[in-house]
VODREN-435158 format. One record per residue: residue in three letters; y, z, x of N, C-alpha, C, O in turn. Coordinates in steps of 0.02 Angstrom, whole numbers, padded with zeros to 5 digits, always signed. Atoms other than C-alpha are relative to their C-alpha. Example, Ala and Ser with C-alpha at 12.3 -4.5 7.8 and 13.67 -1.06 7.14 Angstrom:
# VODREN-435158
ala-00059+00000+00045-00225+00390+00615+00060+00000+00045+00059+00033+00097/ser-00059-00003-00042-00053+00357+00684+00055+00037-00039+00110+00045-00014/
END
This chain:
# VODREN-435158
met+00040+00098-00002+05964+05428+06035-00069+00004+00034-00069+00035+00086/asp+00107-00044-00012+05739+05454+06065-00017-00083+00028-00072-00100+00052/tyr+00030+00086+00000+05761+05233+06081+00016+00000+00044+00040+00046+00078/glu-00043+00058-00042+05806+05096+06183-00001-00051-00035-00030-00065-00087/ile-00002+00069+00073+05858+04937+06125-00003-00063+00068-00012-00059+00128/phe+00037+00040-00025+05830+04786+06178+00026-00057-00044+00008-00074-00101/asn-00032+00040+00052+05958+04652+06145-00035-00091+00023-00067-00115+00070/leu+00052+00052+00025+05899+04484+06085+00056-00085+00027+00041-00142+00043/gly-00052+00041+00006+06079+04399+06096+00010-00042-00090+00010-00008-00141/asp-00011+00029+00048+06107+04259+05956-00056-00027-00008-00073-00068+00035/val+00025+00033-00021+05962+04216+05890-00032-00043-00075-00011-00033-00133/leu+00001+00057+00056+05874+04068+05782-00055+00049-00036-00109+00064-00010/leu+00046-00005+00040+05794+04142+05647-00050-00044-00055-00018-00085-00088/gln+00023+00043+00036+05647+04057+05543+00014-00038-00063+00004-00096-00081/ser-00085+00066+00062+05780+04018+05384+00023-00070+00035+00029-00119-00002/gly-00062+00015-00041+05878+03926+05531+00058+00033-00021+00097-00010-00042/val-00060-00029-00017+06027+04056+05522-00009+00021+00031-00059+00056+00024/thr+00000-00048-00057+06048+04128+05664+00058+00050-00007+00114+00038-00029/leu-00010-00072+00010+06087+04323+05674+00041+00005+00054+00002-00027+00088/pro-00063-00012-00046+06228+04350+05805-00021+00067+00039-00054+00112+00015/ile+00058-00077-00059+06170+04493+05958-00015+00018-00045+00015+00059-00081/ala+00053-00070+00012+06033+04547+05887-00041+00032+00032-00062+00004+00082/phe+00053-00059-00045+05918+04690+05951-00048+00053-00055-00044+00069-00115/leu+00035-00018+00043+05775+04782+05929-00017+00056+00046-00031+00057+00106/ala+00024-00078+00004+05741+04965+05923-00039+00021+00031-00060+00055-00016/tyr+00056-00044-00028+05597+05050+06042-00009+00040+00028+00043+00072+00038/lys+00033-00097-00011+05509+05207+06106-00051-00037+00026-00081-00083-00002/thr+00063+00033-00024+05384+05174+06244-00011+00079+00026+00030+00124+00032/tyr+00050-00079+00008+05252+05331+06275-00054-00035+00057-00090-00085+00053/gly+00034+00014-00046+05175+05340+06441+00010-00038+00063+00053-00005+00091/lys+00000+00050-00056+05169+05196+06604-00038-00058-00009-00098-00064-00020/leu+00067+00042-00025+05122+05041+06628-00042-00008+00046-00023-00049+00088/asn+00027+00026-00107+05013+05026+06789+00035-00065-00003+00075-00093-00040/glu-00027+00041-00070+05030+04901+06936-00010-00059-00024+00033-00103-00019/gln-00005+00076+00019+04931+04750+06847+00012+00002-00072-00013-00038-00111/lys-00020+00017+00079+05006+04791+06678-00067-00035-00049-00078-00095-00058/asp+00051+00025+00024+04856+04781+06582-00015+00082-00053-00065+00084-00089/asn+00018-00035+00082+04857+04941+06450+00041+00031-00023+00058+00091-00028/val-00060-00014+00061+04985+04906+06339-00020-00005-00055-00054-00056-00063/ile+00033-00023+00071+04941+04970+06148+00101-00019-00016+00149+00005+00014/val-00066+00010+00030+05106+04894+06049-00049-00011-00069-00100-00039-00086/tyr+00035-00017+00049+05109+04969+05887+00097+00041-00032+00138+00084-00019/pro-00065-00017+00009+05246+04938+05775+00001+00031-00075-00050+00048-00104/thr-00019-00033+00045+05323+05005+05630-00015-00068-00072-00034-00126-00076/ala+00040+00035+00069+05303+04983+05421+00047+00006-00022+00076+00056+00000/phe+00007-00011+00075+05374+04967+05282+00076+00060-00011+00077+00086-00067/gly-00045-00056+00014+05534+05097+05288-00003+00045+00031+00014+00103+00018/asp+00020-00070-00064+05480+05182+05445+00043-00015+00068+00073-00066+00085/gln-00008+00001-00074+05524+05223+05618-00018+00006+00031-00074+00025+00014/his+00035-00017-00014+05480+05245+05765-00039+00085+00010-00089+00101+00043/val+00022-00087+00000+05454+05450+05741-00039-00016-00047-00059+00040-00062/gln+00043-00018+00092+05350+05423+05573-00052-00025+00036-00099-00030-00003/asn+00069+00056-00038+05205+05314+05735-00021+00054+00026-00080+00045+00043/glu+00009+00002-00065+05204+05453+05847-00062+00075-00042-00093+00122-00018/trp+00083-00073+00001+05070+05568+05725-00102-00047+00035-00164-00047+00035/leu+00112+00048-00040+04920+05444+05822+00053-00019+00051+00090-00068+00049/ile-00032+00024-00060+05002+05457+05985-00001+00085+00039+00022+00131+00005/gly+00052-00047-00038+04929+05600+06115-00022+00014+00013-00076+00008-00015/ser+00058+00005-00052+04848+05652+06244-00063+00043-00048-00057+00090-00088/gly+00073+00009+00031+04660+05652+06184-00033-00031-00036-00092-00022-00051/met+00019-00004+00054+04677+05551+06063+00016-00103+00021+00051-00128+00065/ala-00002+00032-00057+04644+05375+06074+00095-00068+00018+00107-00105+00065/leu-00061+00014-00085+04834+05305+06128+00034+00079-00013+00069+00114-00050/asp-00026-00043-00047+04847+05425+06233+00021-00038+00084-00009-00066+00131/pro-00019+00001-00042+04985+05414+06329-00012+00016+00084+00024-00009+00127/glu+00002-00010-00076+04916+05483+06502-00011-00068+00034+00012-00078+00091/lys+00049+00065+00010+04817+05299+06488+00017-00044-00012+00007-00096+00019/tyr-00058+00083+00009+04935+05180+06397+00057+00015+00025+00085+00066+00045/phe-00078-00010+00037+05089+05131+06381-00009-00021-00048-00045-00068-00062/ile-00018+00020+00068+05132+05125+06229+00081-00038-00028+00129-00011+00001/ile-00013+00019+00028+05245+05014+06127+00051+00004-00037+00084-00044-00016/val+00015-00011+00041+05330+05068+05983+00074-00045-00037+00132-00025-00042/pro-00058+00049+00003+05434+04912+05925+00051+00012-00074+00007+00035-00110/asn-00005-00012+00073+05552+04936+05735+00037-00045-00011+00079-00080+00017/leu+00006+00071+00034+05547+04831+05619+00090-00031-00007+00136+00010-00013/leu-00090+00001+00023+05737+04730+05590-00011+00005-00085-00042-00028-00127/gly-00024+00015+00073+05798+04785+05431-00026+00084-00001-00027+00104-00059/asn-00012-00065+00007+05767+04980+05466+00022+00054+00040-00008+00097+00071/gly-00048-00055-00002+05902+05076+05499+00025-00018+00096+00082-00019+00119/leu-00004+00011-00051+05871+05037+05682+00006-00041+00038+00019-00013+00091/ser+00057+00071-00028+05819+04875+05754+00057-00057-00041+00063-00037-00099/ser-00051+00018+00028+05962+04745+05695-00016-00003-00100-00065-00022-00132/ser+00032-00022+00103+05966+04784+05476+00080-00008-00024+00116-00037+00017/pro-00013+00019+00054+06084+04775+05347+00062+00048+00021+00121+00038+00008/ser-00061-00077+00008+06173+04961+05398+00038-00022+00062+00099-00024+00063/asn-00053+00027-00062+06224+04895+05578+00023-00054+00016+00047-00072+00070/thr-00035+00057-00036+06272+04745+05558+00048-00034+00001+00026-00084-00028/pro-00052-00009+00011+06444+04704+05565+00009-00075-00052-00042-00107-00063/pro-00014+00048+00044+06516+04562+05446+00011-00076+00036+00042-00084+00088/pro+00026+00000+00061+06468+04431+05380-00065-00014-00001-00086-00050-00046/phe+00051-00014+00029+06304+04457+05403-00003+00083-00026-00056+00074-00054/asp+00006-00046+00033+06308+04651+05333-00038-00004-00076-00050-00053-00112/arg+00002-00011+00054+06252+04747+05191-00064-00041-00043-00121-00038-00019/ala+00030+00064+00036+06165+04618+05073+00006-00079+00014-00026-00122-00016/asn-00005+00049-00018+06230+04477+05166-00045-00016+00078-00038-00066+00114/phe+00032+00012-00053+06107+04510+05308-00087-00043-00015-00134-00033-00054/pro+00055+00078+00003+05978+04342+05341-00057+00026-00017-00074+00084-00010/gln+00049-00036+00006+05822+04333+05281-00026+00005+00058+00004-00028+00101/val+00042-00026-00076+05704+04397+05436-00091-00004-00019-00114+00036-00060/thr+00056-00025+00033+05508+04363+05421-00027+00049+00056+00003+00078+00102/ile+00045-00043-00041+05356+04454+05493+00010-00055+00090+00020-00032+00146/tyr+00008+00042-00061+05353+04306+05628+00045+00012+00046+00030+00027+00104/asp-00055-00014-00018+05516+04327+05667+00002+00060+00053+00019+00054+00112/asn+00011-00059+00009+05483+04511+05678-00043+00000+00101-00042+00014+00161/val+00068+00024-00099+05344+04462+05824+00015-00019+00030-00008-00002+00084/arg-00010+00061-00058+05424+04322+05912+00052+00040+00035+00071+00020+00090/phe-00079-00043-00047+05577+04453+05972-00065+00054+00056-00062+00065+00116/gln+00025-00060-00062+05425+04596+06028-00035-00048+00031-00067-00026+00080/his+00037+00049-00074+05348+04448+06124+00043+00005+00066+00027+00006+00125/gln-00083+00016-00050+05545+04440+06200-00012+00058+00032-00018+00043+00091/leu-00015-00044-00011+05542+04596+06237-00066+00034+00048-00058+00054+00105/leu+00074-00002-00065+05343+04633+06317+00027-00056+00059+00040-00033+00115/thr+00002+00065-00079+05375+04448+06444+00045+00028+00019+00041+00029+00081/glu-00062+00072-00023+05551+04445+06459+00016+00102+00026+00026+00106+00086/lys-00029-00064-00038+05597+04659+06499-00079+00022+00033-00073+00014+00094/phe+00035-00028-00030+05434+04725+06552-00062-00040+00032-00100-00007+00068/gly+00006+00042-00055+05347+04557+06625-00069+00004-00027-00102-00015+00021/ile+00054-00017+00013+05166+04596+06519-00013-00056-00027+00025-00081-00069/gln+00028+00051+00029+05056+04456+06488-00044+00033-00063-00023+00029-00121/lys+00014-00029+00008+04919+04561+06440+00012+00047-00085+00070+00051-00105/ile+00017-00048+00037+04861+04684+06277-00047+00009-00023-00088-00034-00040/ala+00072-00022+00019+04737+04771+06232-00004+00013-00027-00065+00011-00039/leu-00018-00011+00078+04796+04830+06061+00030-00031-00019+00062-00056+00027/val-00083-00003+00094+04917+04792+05924-00042+00033-00044-00097+00006-00053/val+00018-00022+00011+04875+04933+05816+00070+00014-00058+00126+00018-00032/gly-00040-00030+00059+04979+04982+05635-00029-00010-00062-00063-00045-00100/trp-00025-00003+00116+05010+05030+05469+00015-00043-00065+00055-00087-00050/ser-00026+00044+00083+05043+04941+05292+00036-00089+00048+00007-00142+00062/met-00030+00064-00028+05194+04818+05381-00027-00006+00047-00046-00062+00063/gly+00014+00012-00077+05136+04868+05556-00073-00038+00006-00084-00085+00044/gly+00067+00031+00008+04954+04824+05516-00005-00104-00017-00045-00145+00006/ile+00010+00077-00022+05017+04631+05459+00046-00011+00036+00068-00065+00017/gln-00003+00028-00021+05122+04625+05592-00065+00020+00088-00061+00015+00149/ala+00109-00008-00059+04929+04661+05719+00007-00056-00036+00059-00079-00013/phe+00032+00069+00043+04890+04509+05610+00016-00047+00069-00016-00065+00118/gln-00042+00038-00013+05014+04415+05664-00007-00002+00082-00040-00050+00104/trp+00011-00006-00064+05025+04468+05859-00056-00051-00007-00047-00112+00002/gly+00083+00041-00013+04822+04404+05847+00002-00071-00015-00035-00114+00010/ala-00012+00072+00022+04885+04252+05764+00035-00053+00024+00013-00110+00028/ser-00025+00022-00070+05038+04211+05885-00005-00019+00037+00032-00065+00056/tyr-00007+00010-00081+04963+04221+06057-00093+00032-00010-00113+00088+00007/pro+00058-00016-00020+04793+04241+06051-00007-00001+00038-00007+00059+00050/glu+00026+00010-00092+04751+04204+06231+00064+00072-00001+00102+00051+00042/met-00052-00045-00018+04890+04373+06231-00077+00085+00023-00107+00110+00071/val+00050-00021+00050+04773+04489+06093-00068+00048+00039-00120+00025+00014/glu+00053-00018+00033+04637+04600+06139-00030+00032-00009-00076+00053+00026/arg+00011-00069+00056+04618+04717+06013+00063-00016-00051+00121-00021-00031/ile-00022-00030+00044+04682+04725+05844-00040+00036-00050-00096+00025-00072/ala+00023-00033+00025+04683+04863+05748+00028-00006-00088+00015+00046-00119/pro-00028-00034+00061+04766+04851+05566-00045+00044-00058-00098+00038-00088/phe+00046-00032+00063+04741+04987+05452+00038+00013-00067+00086+00046-00047/gly-00027-00002+00045+04811+04996+05275+00074-00057-00017+00125-00056-00052/gly-00044+00057+00017+04886+04820+05308-00034-00054-00050-00064-00044-00103/ile+00038+00031+00057+04833+04649+05250+00059-00079+00042+00115-00076+00067/ala-00002+00048-00048+04848+04466+05332+00072-00054-00033+00099-00099-00002/lys-00039+00026+00038+04970+04402+05213+00015+00049-00075-00007+00101-00098/thr-00014-00091+00071+05058+04481+05044-00023-00047-00053+00012-00092-00077/trp+00011+00024+00087+04941+04427+04881+00014+00023-00034+00039+00079-00032/pro-00065+00000+00020+05001+04391+04743+00004+00063-00041+00057+00072-00071/his-00003-00049+00029+04937+04571+04664+00065+00036+00053+00123+00044+00034/thr-00060-00028-00052+05040+04649+04825+00064-00027-00015+00113+00003+00007/tyr-00092+00025-00035+05205+04534+04805+00020+00034-00070+00070+00069-00079/val-00057-00022+00063+05221+04571+04612+00010+00070+00009+00060+00089-00021/val+00000-00035-00018+05182+04751+04687+00086+00030-00003+00113+00075-00034/leu-00023-00002-00058+05320+04720+04804+00076+00007-00080+00118+00050-00092/glu-00087+00017+00053+05465+04648+04638-00021+00042-00010-00002+00082+00033/gly-00044-00033+00040+05436+04761+04534+00038+00077+00045+00069+00120+00013/val-00035-00062-00038+05499+04902+04680+00066-00014-00009+00106+00028-00029/lys-00057+00024-00044+05642+04783+04732+00050+00002-00082+00111+00014-00084/ala-00051-00006+00078+05697+04773+04504-00009+00054+00001+00015+00059-00055/ser-00040-00071-00017+05714+04956+04535+00053+00003+00006+00089+00031-00035/leu-00084+00012-00081+05865+04928+04660+00049-00049-00060+00107-00051-00081/leu-00066+00080+00039+05939+04776+04555+00016+00022-00045+00076+00033-00052/ser+00006-00057+00081+05917+04865+04394+00064+00021-00007+00096+00000-00055/ala-00061-00039-00026+06069+04966+04457+00081-00030-00011+00137-00010-00025/val-00056+00045+00014+06172+04829+04450+00000-00048-00041+00049-00084-00042/gly+00024+00025+00058+06095+04744+04309-00026-00098+00019-00025-00150-00013/phe+00011+00071+00028+06033+04604+04386+00027-00051+00061-00003-00099+00085/asp-00028+00070+00005+06177+04519+04467+00046+00020+00061+00092+00058+00078/ser-00026-00004-00072+06193+04474+04633+00061+00018+00028+00069+00048+00081/ser-00085-00004-00055+06384+04477+04676-00017+00051+00007-00034+00064+00065/lys+00005-00076-00019+06357+04659+04653-00036+00064+00025-00029+00125+00019/leu+00014-00031-00061+06257+04702+04779+00047+00041+00036+00085+00082+00011/asn-00052-00058-00044+06354+04794+04887+00026+00069-00035+00034+00123-00006/gln+00014-00049+00037+06374+04901+04758-00043+00064-00010-00039+00110-00052/leu+00073-00045+00022+06210+04997+04783+00021+00041+00056+00054+00017+00102/ser-00008-00029-00003+06213+05150+04840-00056+00052+00000-00087+00054-00053/ser+00081-00013-00012+06045+05277+04923+00003+00048-00102-00047+00070-00131/thr+00045-00006+00059+06072+05333+04735-00050-00037-00047-00108-00022-00060/asp+00021+00069+00016+06028+05188+04655-00076+00010+00030-00109-00019-00013/met+00038-00002-00043+05857+05230+04787-00050+00035-00060-00105+00010-00073/arg+00036-00038+00047+05798+05370+04641-00041-00031-00020-00087-00030+00022/ala+00027+00067+00028+05713+05231+04537-00043-00021+00052-00099-00040+00038/val+00040+00064-00049+05641+05148+04672-00046+00043+00023-00098+00014+00039/gly+00033-00028-00033+05560+05295+04738-00062+00060-00079-00106+00103-00083/arg+00053-00032+00058+05481+05351+04567-00047-00074-00016-00104-00070-00040/val+00068+00074+00031+05394+05147+04533-00052+00028+00054-00105+00055+00035/tyr+00041+00005-00050+05319+05163+04710-00015+00066+00024-00026+00068+00084/ala+00082-00071+00030+05220+05340+04681-00024-00012-00039-00050+00038-00062/gly+00048+00006+00045+05133+05259+04555-00058-00041+00047-00117-00045+00032/trp+00022+00057-00048+05088+05128+04717-00044+00057+00046-00103+00062+00062/gly+00025-00029-00109+05071+05248+04881-00064+00024-00021-00107+00001+00016/leu+00060-00035+00002+04925+05344+04815-00059-00008-00052-00047-00057-00088/ser+00075+00037+00024+04733+05329+04723+00041+00052-00079+00085+00095-00078/his+00011-00004+00063+04726+05357+04528-00035+00081+00003-00018+00115-00045/ala+00028-00034-00019+04598+05522+04621+00013+00037+00027-00027+00084+00033/phe-00048-00019-00029+04743+05581+04722+00037+00053-00061+00035+00114-00053/tyr-00033-00065+00035+04854+05661+04554-00052+00012-00042-00035+00058-00078/arg+00033-00033+00045+04710+05685+04453-00026+00069+00026-00027+00124-00002/glu+00039-00067-00047+04627+05803+04580+00034+00049+00005+00007+00104+00005/glu-00061-00002-00001+04814+05846+04595+00008+00056+00074+00024+00114+00085/leu-00011-00030-00088+04807+05862+04803+00067-00015+00013+00076-00036+00070/tyr-00050-00030-00039+04983+05881+04811+00022+00060+00005+00064+00083+00044/arg-00001-00087-00013+04961+06067+04768-00007+00025+00090+00017+00070+00123/glu-00008-00016-00083+04912+06050+04954+00049-00002+00047+00055+00026+00102/met-00051-00004-00048+05056+06002+05009+00049+00057-00003+00090+00066+00041/gly-00055-00057+00050+05156+06148+04912+00047-00045-00041+00104-00066-00030/phe-00039+00028+00058+05210+06069+04774-00053+00022-00070-00113+00008-00071/asp+00035-00025+00030+05167+06158+04608-00026-00018-00062-00067+00006-00102/thr+00015+00040+00066+05177+06029+04484-00002-00100+00029+00000-00131+00082/leu-00019+00088-00027+05191+05833+04498+00079-00004+00014+00102-00026+00067/glu-00070+00023+00023+05379+05833+04434+00055+00022+00070+00112+00001+00082/asp-00040-00014-00037+05426+05923+04580-00053-00053+00072-00025-00058+00127/phe+00029+00051-00061+05283+05791+04707+00061-00055-00034+00099-00081+00007/val-00019+00072+00017+05367+05656+04618+00080+00023+00053+00091-00001+00109/ala-00095+00003-00031+05578+05716+04674+00005+00033+00042+00056+00026+00076/gly+00031+00001-00074+05506+05796+04806-00023-00053+00047+00024-00061+00086/val-00005+00027-00071+05447+05681+04937+00019-00071-00035+00063-00104-00008/trp-00027+00072+00022+05453+05505+04805+00070+00012+00026+00093+00002+00082/glu-00065+00016+00017+05617+05523+04760+00085+00004+00078+00134-00027+00096/asp-00032-00050-00086+05695+05637+04939+00001-00063+00042+00052-00092+00062/ser-00013+00055-00043+05615+05491+05038+00050-00067+00016+00079-00088+00066/phe-00029+00061+00008+05686+05339+04966+00084+00007-00018+00125-00039-00014/met-00081+00019+00000+05863+05401+04927+00038+00040+00100+00095+00050+00120/asn-00024+00034-00064+05862+05417+05123+00010-00045+00015+00069-00055+00031/met-00045+00054+00014+05872+05265+05128+00055-00061+00007+00095-00072-00039/asp-00098+00047+00020+06024+05135+05148-00051-00061-00048-00100-00089-00024/pro+00048+00070+00070+05947+04996+04976+00018-00045+00063-00023-00058+00107/his+00001+00064-00029+06031+04863+05068-00049-00014+00083-00058-00070+00106/asn+00040+00017-00023+05918+04895+05208-00088+00002+00001-00130-00015+00042/val+00083+00012+00023+05744+04920+05103+00015-00080-00054-00029-00099-00092/leu+00004+00048+00049+05801+04765+05003-00035-00069+00067-00080-00110+00055/ala-00028+00029-00079+05819+04672+05192-00127+00006-00016-00174-00033-00027/met+00076-00001-00017+05625+04745+05204-00014-00018-00037-00028-00077-00024/leu+00043+00017+00041+05556+04726+05054+00000-00094-00014-00042-00123-00049/trp+00020+00082+00020+05591+04519+05054-00063-00018+00090-00114-00052+00093/thr+00046+00031-00062+05508+04500+05248-00048+00041-00017-00101+00023+00009/gly+00089+00003+00020+05363+04608+05163-00033-00054-00077-00087-00082-00085/gln+00030+00080+00028+05343+04477+05028+00000-00032-00009-00016-00055-00064/his+00012+00068-00007+05359+04332+05101-00045-00001+00086-00045-00039+00134/ala+00067+00008-00088+05213+04387+05257-00046-00011-00045-00069+00013-00097/asn+00076+00058-00013+05081+04253+05282+00037+00005+00077+00094+00010+00100/ile-00001-00003-00084+05026+04255+05473+00012-00076-00009+00048-00103+00034/ser+00013+00081-00023+04994+04048+05425+00082-00013+00025+00096-00038+00080/ala-00043-00012+00000+05183+04074+05385+00049-00072+00036+00107-00085+00020/asn-00045-00009-00057+05228+03969+05533-00021-00100+00034-00060-00143+00013/pro+00001+00078-00055+05245+03791+05668-00061-00004-00026-00075-00038-00076/ser+00033+00011-00028+05095+03826+05718-00090+00009-00040-00140-00017-00015/tyr+00039+00021+00058+04966+03848+05567+00034-00035-00087+00003-00042-00139/asn-00017+00018+00061+05079+03781+05432-00030+00010-00081-00047-00030-00125/gly+00023-00019+00080+05027+03859+05274-00109+00008-00029-00145+00011-00079/asp+00073+00008-00012+04840+03859+05336-00029+00053+00005-00072+00052+00048/phe+00016-00029-00031+04803+04031+05323-00057+00024+00027-00070+00076+00057/asp+00074-00019-00024+04618+03994+05346-00032+00012+00078-00069+00051+00109/lys+00009+00009-00067+04634+03910+05503+00051+00089+00048+00025+00127+00089/ala-00041-00074+00003+04775+04074+05530-00066+00052+00012-00072+00038+00072/leu+00032-00027+00002+04642+04185+05533-00053-00007+00016-00090+00039-00001/gln+00056+00007-00031+04492+04092+05631+00011-00014+00061-00031-00032+00101/ser-00054+00003-00050+04625+04085+05754-00008+00052+00065-00023+00055+00125/ile-00001-00084-00030+04633+04250+05805-00066+00062+00053-00088+00113+00028/lys+00031-00008-00056+04521+04301+05971-00040+00079+00024-00089+00115+00038/ala+00009-00117-00009+04550+04482+05994-00071+00029-00041-00093+00005-00094/leu+00030-00036+00063+04422+04600+05926+00042+00038-00049+00102+00052-00049/ala-00036-00025+00052+04457+04675+05788-00012+00039-00069-00035+00014-00121/cys+00027-00042+00054+04440+04824+05676+00033+00011-00057+00070+00060-00058/ile-00042-00020+00061+04510+04816+05505-00033+00081-00033-00086+00112-00034/met+00013-00081+00034+04546+04986+05410+00030+00004-00074+00078+00043-00079/pro-00034+00010+00075+04597+04958+05224-00018+00089-00026-00073+00113-00013/gly-00014-00043+00052+04619+05111+05128-00079-00020-00058-00082-00070-00093/ser+00048+00024+00067+04442+05118+05007+00038-00009-00099+00020-00040-00148/thr-00025-00003+00063+04573+05167+04862+00082-00012-00019+00114+00009-00067/asp-00028+00059-00032+04698+05064+04917+00032-00028-00083-00009-00043-00125/leu-00051+00017+00072+04832+05015+04751+00015-00110+00024+00010-00167+00002/phe-00021+00100+00001+04883+04838+04818+00009-00019+00068+00028-00078+00071/cys+00072+00034-00020+04813+04820+04978-00024+00025+00026-00018+00074+00063/thr+00072-00041+00031+04648+04821+04940-00055-00027+00051-00051-00082+00079/ala+00036+00012-00025+04495+04834+05027-00037-00071+00009-00053-00091+00064/asp-00009+00037+00029+04452+04675+04922+00025-00053+00052-00007-00087+00091/asp-00008+00073-00069+04567+04554+05029-00004+00020+00073-00040-00021+00100/asn+00024-00047-00047+04561+04666+05192-00076-00067+00019-00079-00100+00071/glu+00061+00008-00013+04361+04585+05155-00016-00054+00005-00072-00071+00021/tyr+00000+00060+00018+04417+04410+05121+00004-00045+00104-00030-00088+00131/glu-00039+00006-00055+04530+04409+05308-00045+00019+00051-00034-00005+00107/ala+00050-00064-00051+04388+04530+05404-00061-00077+00029-00079-00086+00087/lys+00028+00017+00000+04275+04387+05363-00010-00079+00066-00054-00106+00100/arg+00010+00042-00030+04331+04260+05443+00081-00021+00079+00117-00062+00107/ile-00024-00037-00078+04415+04345+05590-00084+00001+00047-00131+00038+00032/pro+00079+00025-00018+04253+04277+05706+00001+00087+00025-00036+00130+00002/asn+00038-00081-00027+04273+04455+05813+00017+00069-00042+00039+00119-00014/ala-00023-00043+00027+04302+04563+05674-00036+00048-00034-00086+00017-00053/val+00023-00044+00047+04237+04717+05574+00048+00039-00027+00100+00059-00003/leu-00025-00032+00054+04280+04797+05427+00004+00072-00016-00034+00072-00064/lys+00024-00080+00013+04273+04988+05402+00076+00057+00005+00117+00081+00045/pro-00024-00025+00037+04346+05069+05266+00023+00058-00006-00024+00096-00014/ile-00013-00061-00002+04432+05217+05261-00012+00041-00082+00023+00035-00132/gln-00004-00027+00062+04360+05328+05128+00026+00056-00028+00001+00112-00032/ser-00049-00046+00024+04481+05413+05059+00015+00014-00065-00017-00028-00096/ile-00049+00020+00042+04580+05447+04906+00067+00018-00004+00096+00042-00052/trp-00045-00001-00009+04720+05449+04979+00058-00063-00010+00118-00067+00003/gly-00025+00048+00029+04746+05283+04907+00047-00029+00107+00032-00021+00166/his-00030+00037-00064+04885+05182+05031+00021+00045+00050+00030+00019+00105/phe-00012-00021-00037+04930+05316+05114-00039+00055+00052-00018+00108+00077/ala+00071-00039-00019+04765+05381+05190+00018-00055+00064-00034-00079+00088/gly+00032+00026-00056+04822+05274+05344+00080+00023+00024+00105+00001+00076/arg-00090-00041-00025+05027+05387+05348+00006+00035+00037+00056+00049+00069/gly+00018-00062-00076+04935+05515+05464+00026+00109-00043+00048+00164-00024/ile-00047-00079+00028+04980+05662+05318-00096+00032+00009-00114+00078+00045/asn+00062-00037-00010+04770+05683+05287-00043+00002+00047-00058-00053+00070/ser+00039-00019-00056+04651+05770+05424-00035-00045+00038-00026-00067+00094/ala+00040+00014+00009+04512+05696+05390-00007-00109-00001-00058-00143-00003/asp-00019+00059+00021+04585+05509+05370+00037-00008+00097+00024-00050+00141/asn-00019+00012-00070+04667+05523+05537-00024+00016+00048+00003-00002+00100/gln+00060+00032-00052+04527+05542+05640-00052-00023-00032-00103-00001-00005/phe+00020+00058-00017+04441+05422+05571+00024-00071-00007-00008-00117-00033/ile-00031+00047-00033+04565+05302+05627+00006+00002+00051+00004-00053+00079/asp+00012-00027-00053+04572+05402+05783-00058-00033+00025-00058-00080+00065/asp+00071+00046-00050+04387+05356+05826+00020-00039-00024+00081-00038-00033/asn+00002+00046+00009+04373+05221+05771+00051-00055+00054+00037-00105+00087/leu-00048+00034-00044+04523+05163+05861-00033-00009+00090-00032-00060+00124/lys+00030-00014-00064+04428+05248+06037-00060-00064-00009-00075-00093+00043/his+00054+00037-00034+04290+05133+06018+00012-00052-00025-00040-00074-00051/leu-00045+00052-00008+04384+04999+05995+00033-00010+00048+00052-00068+00043/leu-00024+00010-00041+04466+05011+06146-00059+00014+00064-00049+00002+00124/ser+00050-00025-00086+04288+05081+06263-00030-00111-00029-00073-00133+00009/leu+00041+00078+00021+04231+04864+06181+00038-00024+00071+00084+00002+00103/ser+00009+00040-00078+04232+04755+06339+00025-00038-00033+00014-00034-00094/thr-00027+00036+00038+04355+04598+06307-00029-00061+00043-00016-00116+00018/lys+00008+00017-00035+04280+04519+06444-00084-00066+00007-00134-00060+00043/glu+00048+00002-00025+04167+04382+06415-00049-00022+00041-00102+00009+00045/
END
């Protein structure tokens, strides 16, 4: 086990359900300095675990463990933190309660303050659903967070994004005839269709048209879809996926008592310096959505990743995209937050 566990105890979720003996899995990189002001929080995305974030962490990079104390908390539902696959009855598998992005960030705040005594965060950064968590940190704890850098992530699940995730979910539910009483019959084999549906959204039209999958070692489109999309999703627990899909579909940084659904107010309340990096060809976390959000955050800049890798411009696969993200993070971290 290359990660640690922070026990949350019995937690009251935003839904009103108490999840007993909840826990947060996390990994740290680097050392916390005496001032406790060299902190970077880097939450995981849908389906990812902390190891998938490590491409952006390294000596000489923006997220340099020789300079910063980097905390990677795992999303609830991802199989390491409290999830359908590791929670005992009565909240196991399809009975796992609904968990929000707000819940996740609240528990991460507990980890930082109770475990480490941290009161200031230099940067919250994240891709996709990790990016939504970065926005949520900025809105929930504006005095604590100095900078945020969401890439390939939006501050709420806009209607089109919701529909995309609904299609992904439907491909799994169809395996049990959309009968909610049979959800516990789902298996990893049923995830094959989920991978094939998501394959059309994760990458852009141009990626497929130019056959960039050949650069990844796949000779045919069918080999790529089976070898990447099917395999990756079939390694996921279907109940974990349903839990994370619910979290993603209902993500909204204003859906909490602080803002009562006033999305613009939540955006305007973010005090952090913000560098927002959408993928220019992202099909469901679009640059247009991020543009709306950036215009309402007082100290935000919009820096689109000019890439044909779609949503996966933020996945750490394409070296040019990786360099762009790292360069912008270095610049953001160089900016003073002192007024």
